[in-house]
C-alpha positions as semicolon CSV with decimal commas, in nm:
position;residue;x (nm);y (nm);z (nm)
1;M;7,274;10,202;7,486
2;L;7,148;10,056;7,822
3;L;7,485;10,041;8,038
4;S;7,817;10,243;8,095
5;I;8,090;10,078;8,273
6;V;8,349;10,358;8,398
7;V;8,697;10,242;8,507
8;P;8,931;10,510;8,646
9;F;9,286;10,390;8,685
10;Y;9,630;10,511;8,789
11;N;9,927;10,262;8,785
12;S;9,698;9,982;8,812
13;M;9,923;9,729;8,637
14;P;9,950;9,417;8,688
15;Y;9,597;9,412;8,850
16;M;9,409;9,568;8,562
17;K;9,472;9,244;8,365
18;N;9,258;9,066;8,603
19;L;8,973;9,299;8,541
20;V;8,989;9,280;8,169
21;E;9,023;8,903;8,200
22;S;8,699;8,921;8,381
23;L;8,516;9,152;8,131
24;I;8,640;8,895;7,837
25;N;8,470;8,632;8,062
26;N;8,168;8,836;8,021
27;S;8,156;8,842;7,652
28;I;7,801;8,884;7,530
29;S;7,787;8,939;7,159
30;A;7,411;8,964;7,172
31;F;7,428;9,248;7,376
32;R;7,759;9,420;7,256
33;Q;7,561;9,715;7,131
34;E;7,419;9,784;7,484
35;V;7,760;9,830;7,682
36;E;8,028;10,033;7,663
37;I;8,331;10,057;7,870
38;I;8,508;10,369;7,967
39;F;8,875;10,359;8,090
40;V;8,974;10,710;8,232
41;N;9,358;10,725;8,273
42;D;9,447;10,959;8,554
43;G;9,797;11,011;8,457
44;S;9,932;10,672;8,470
45;T;10,309;10,606;8,401
46;D;10,256;10,234;8,336
47;D;10,207;10,060;8,009
48;Y;9,845;10,000;8,051
49;H;9,777;9,967;7,682
50;E;9,929;9,607;7,712
51;A;9,630;9,494;7,947
52;L;9,354;9,653;7,713
53;K;9,462;9,435;7,403
54;G;9,188;9,259;7,231
55;L;8,915;9,420;7,464
56;D;8,791;9,641;7,187
57;E;8,699;9,326;6,979
58;I;8,429;9,230;7,238
59;F;8,307;9,554;7,367
60;D;8,284;9,920;7,253
61;I;8,554;10,091;7,459
62;K;8,660;10,446;7,526
63;I;8,986;10,569;7,652
64;I;9,021;10,913;7,799
65;D;9,380;11,008;7,901
66;D;9,422;11,305;8,182
67;T;9,653;11,434;8,423
68;N;9,634;11,301;8,745
69;H;9,369;11,490;8,929
70;G;9,253;11,216;9,159
71;T;8,990;10,926;9,147
72;A;8,675;11,161;9,217
73;H;8,758;11,373;8,897
74;A;8,836;11,053;8,693
75;K;8,515;10,944;8,789
76;N;8,305;11,230;8,692
77;L;8,517;11,245;8,362
78;G;8,417;10,926;8,267
79;L;8,024;11,008;8,361
80;S;8,035;11,288;8,146
81;S;8,152;11,094;7,862
82;A;7,897;10,797;7,912
83;E;7,585;10,730;7,703
84;G;7,423;10,462;7,844
85;K;7,107;10,481;8,056
86;Y;7,269;10,334;8,353
87;V;7,633;10,383;8,481
88;W;7,852;10,144;8,690
89;F;8,150;10,272;8,858
90;V;8,435;9,986;8,861
91;D;8,773;10,007;9,019
92;S;9,067;9,886;8,801
93;D;9,209;9,635;9,066
94;D;8,897;9,461;9,120
95;V;8,708;9,210;8,906
96;I;8,330;9,172;8,791
97;N;8,171;8,830;8,820
98;D;8,106;8,593;8,546
99;N;7,787;8,652;8,385
100;A;7,722;8,988;8,562
101;I;7,693;9,211;8,283
102;K;7,434;8,966;8,120
103;M;7,260;8,950;8,454
104;M;7,233;9,299;8,496
105;L;7,105;9,387;8,139
106;E;6,830;9,098;8,184
107;F;6,737;9,258;8,513
108;L;6,705;9,588;8,379
109;N;6,488;9,501;8,108
110;K;6,286;9,288;8,325
111;I;6,212;9,551;8,624
112;S;5,873;9,763;8,556
113;F;6,036;10,130;8,583
114;Q;6,374;10,295;8,526
115;A;6,529;10,243;8,884
116;D;6,753;10,559;9,020
117;I;6,978;10,301;9,199
118;V;7,006;9,900;9,160
119;F;7,183;9,726;9,422
120;S;7,324;9,367;9,397
121;N;7,586;9,162;9,573
122;F;7,962;9,125;9,595
123;F;8,252;8,892;9,701
124;V;8,594;8,990;9,829
125;F;8,909;8,801;9,737
126;D;9,279;8,785;9,830
127;E;9,552;8,819;9,596
128;A;9,405;8,528;9,392
129;V;9,066;8,604;9,229
130;S;8,970;8,230;9,324
131;N;9,069;8,273;9,688
132;I;8,703;8,425;9,803
133;V;8,729;8,539;10,179
134;Y;8,370;8,680;10,213
135;S;8,061;8,709;10,023
136;S;7,801;8,978;10,092
137;D;7,496;8,766;10,055
138;Y;7,257;9,034;10,075
139;D;6,902;8,865;10,086
140;Y;6,718;9,172;9,958
141;S;6,420;8,952;9,884
142;K;6,387;8,845;10,255
143;Y;6,302;9,211;10,374
144;L;6,219;9,412;10,044
145;D;6,017;9,387;9,716
146;E;6,235;9,374;9,415
147;T;6,143;9,735;9,342
148;C;6,073;9,999;9,570
149;E;5,914;10,345;9,458
150;A;5,985;10,553;9,764
151;L;6,283;10,551;10,013
152;S;6,123;10,537;10,345
153;I;6,252;10,523;10,687
154;D;6,191;10,149;10,703
155;I;6,407;10,095;10,388
156;V;6,703;10,285;10,528
157;D;6,675;10,110;10,840
158;I;6,670;9,745;10,656
159;L;6,959;9,840;10,430
160;F;7,205;9,964;10,702
161;S;7,092;9,782;11,016
162;K;6,948;9,446;10,899
163;L;7,152;9,372;10,577
164;N;7,462;9,572;10,744
165;M;7,525;9,736;10,402
166;T;7,871;9,849;10,332
167;L;7,968;10,221;10,236
168;S;8,102;10,117;9,891
169;I;7,938;10,170;9,546
170;W;8,081;9,917;9,348
171;Y;7,788;9,667;9,359
172;Q;7,529;9,944;9,265
173;I;7,466;10,092;8,942
174;F;7,316;10,445;8,887
175;N;7,056;10,577;8,636
176;R;7,256;10,832;8,450
177;R;6,951;11,062;8,399
178;F;6,879;11,041;8,779
179;L;7,248;11,166;8,841
180;R;7,221;11,436;8,598
181;D;6,867;11,570;8,694
182;Q;6,973;11,570;9,040
183;N;7,335;11,702;8,963
184;L;7,497;11,434;9,171
185;L;7,857;11,407;9,119
186;F;8,179;11,307;9,306
187;D;8,307;11,543;9,526
188;E;8,660;11,633;9,399
189;S;8,786;11,795;9,719
190;L;8,787;11,447;9,873
191;R;9,101;11,261;9,807
192;I;8,961;10,932;9,940
193;S;8,632;10,841;10,087
194;E;8,467;11,012;9,766
195;D;8,259;10,682;9,725
196;L;8,117;10,711;10,086
197;D;7,978;11,043;10,004
198;F;7,856;10,974;9,657
199;K;7,662;10,651;9,804
200;L;7,476;10,853;10,050
201;K;7,404;11,155;9,845
202;T;7,263;10,925;9,556
203;L;7,074;10,707;9,802
204;F;6,891;10,983;9,967
205;S;6,819;11,179;9,671
206;S;6,666;10,848;9,498
207;R;6,290;10,776;9,490
208;K;6,299;10,451;9,274
209;I;6,528;10,141;9,381
210;A;6,547;9,795;9,277
211;F;6,751;9,493;9,423
212;S;6,885;9,217;9,270
213;N;7,019;8,913;9,469
214;G;7,264;8,826;9,198
215;C;7,631;8,863;9,279
216;T;7,798;9,096;9,039
217;Y;8,118;9,250;9,176
218;G;8,470;9,111;9,327
219;Y;8,669;9,349;9,535
220;R;9,025;9,262;9,592
221;L;9,150;9,284;9,971
222;P;9,444;9,556;9,989
223;S;9,796;9,420;9,989
224;K;10,154;9,574;10,011
225;L;10,154;9,573;9,617
226;R;9,829;9,728;9,586
227;N;9,889;9,993;9,845
228;S;10,215;10,079;9,665
229;L;10,031;10,140;9,345
230;S;9,815;10,390;9,543
231;T;9,820;10,754;9,603
232;V;9,986;10,856;9,920
233;M;9,760;10,922;10,237
234;P;9,608;11,244;10,226
235;A;9,766;11,556;10,344
236;A;9,611;11,736;10,655
237;D;9,409;11,973;10,437
238;D;9,248;11,664;10,253
239;M;9,201;11,493;10,582
240;L;8,997;11,786;10,709
241;N;8,768;11,793;10,402
242;I;8,694;11,415;10,446
243;M;8,621;11,479;10,834
244;Q;8,386;11,758;10,750
245;M;8,204;11,530;10,492
246;E;8,171;11,244;10,757
247;L;8,059;11,530;11,009
248;K;7,779;11,640;10,762
249;W;7,640;11,283;10,723
250;Y;7,649;11,213;11,100
251;R;7,440;11,534;11,133
252;Y;7,222;11,458;10,873
253;L;7,150;11,120;11,009
254;H;7,091;11,239;11,345
255;K;6,841;11,499;11,218
256;N;6,647;11,307;10,930
257;Y;6,639;10,947;11,025
258;P;6,498;10,922;11,408
259;F;6,463;10,521;11,397
260;D;6,669;10,316;11,648
261;A;6,866;10,039;11,490
262;G;6,981;10,183;11,146
263;R;7,044;10,512;11,287
264;Q;7,272;10,419;11,559
265;Y;7,456;10,158;11,363
266;M;7,533;10,411;11,090
267;K;7,621;10,693;11,347
268;Q;7,850;10,436;11,529
269;R;8,019;10,377;11,204
270;F;8,060;10,728;11,134
271;A;8,190;10,774;11,507
272;F;8,469;10,542;11,440
273;L;8,579;10,703;11,098
274;I;8,597;11,057;11,260
275;F;8,759;10,876;11,567
276;A;9,028;10,754;11,351
277;H;9,063;11,036;11,095
278;D;9,115;11,274;11,419
279;K;9,373;11,044;11,540
280;Y;9,552;11,090;11,213
281;L;9,528;11,455;11,182
282;K;9,678;11,518;11,521
283;T;10,008;11,347;11,400
284;Q;10,009;11,584;11,116
285;L;9,899;11,894;11,298
286;D;9,938;12,077;11,629
287;A;9,607;12,051;11,799
288;P;9,545;12,418;11,803
289;A;9,565;12,437;11,428
290;L;9,230;12,241;11,429
291;E;8,902;12,490;11,448
292;D;8,772;12,485;11,815
293;Y;8,409;12,401;11,711
294;L;8,558;12,095;11,516
295;K;8,738;11,974;11,804
296;E;8,461;11,997;12,047
297;E;8,204;11,831;11,799
298;I;8,465;11,560;11,736
299;K;8,530;11,518;12,110
300;S;8,151;11,508;12,176
301;I;8,097;11,260;11,916
302;I;8,362;11,001;12,036
303;D;8,264;11,037;12,385
304;D;7,907;10,941;12,269
305;H;8,003;10,641;12,108
306;N;8,333;10,533;12,298
307;D;8,208;10,197;12,388
308;S;8,114;10,117;12,020
309;I;8,467;10,252;11,885
310;Q;8,646;10,064;12,146
311;K;8,484;9,726;12,057
312;T;8,559;9,802;11,693
313;I;8,918;9,862;11,788
314;E;8,922;9,527;11,957
315;I;8,787;9,363;11,643
316;Y;9,054;9,508;11,415
317;K;9,322;9,385;11,654
318;S;9,187;9,052;11,658
319;I;9,156;9,039;11,273
320;N;9,507;9,194;11,219
321;K;9,639;9,025;11,517
322;V;9,793;9,335;11,664
323;G;9,918;9,353;12,031
């Protein structure tokens, strides 16, 4: 089996119907034996079985029922059940593009080695799947060969600076043996941002990477309904875990990737995340409750990147028409 698609879900109706429709649109009888879809139920209380009707006539599917442990645990559970050479983590309220599965299977069969990670493209849509508001259009071929057998500083710089790559993982697939051999799992202490951590630790552990210009994934913009189906904002202790993770990667980039554009760009992104989460934390905890070294390091990072943080805030304000 070549590909396992892992779909964790928690009360994802009615959006999961859109995902199932997109999977049905990817019906590929000639490749059925090459694909499995693993749905991991993270304690849902809605009638998700209705959304999955008929899908087992097209794909081999597994359903794993679990109590609510969070998205990271659900993804790890799906990974442990996967049998494919490659694993694709798909969110239950998004969609996959038409012919995406066929495109990726053909691409995997074409490249000359088993890549650790395969990158592709994605689009962003509003409530209606047809209402596309953004397409990534990463032109990997402009800067990179189709396959790279070593992760160099130059490649990291291109990905994060020239291509302005997001910190999401949905437009990537991962070699399951690579994940197993490197013991790469989602951090279950992270209630949110587990994808960010997973993306960076897989990327910086990888050696063989492949790039497809094809568009495989559709990400749904957040909405009031979507947010109402999500878990509540993390508690203060959970947010501290997230900030510690962000600080870890900020330090890692500062130490290991001493180039200008890419490192600075990534550090600015982490600085803004740290700034935003610090503000949130202070609404949940009294300042003395934060460890002194954490407060000092956060203050230093925010001070160093104050200009870029303020610019980012202004962009968000203009997009959301805030004050």
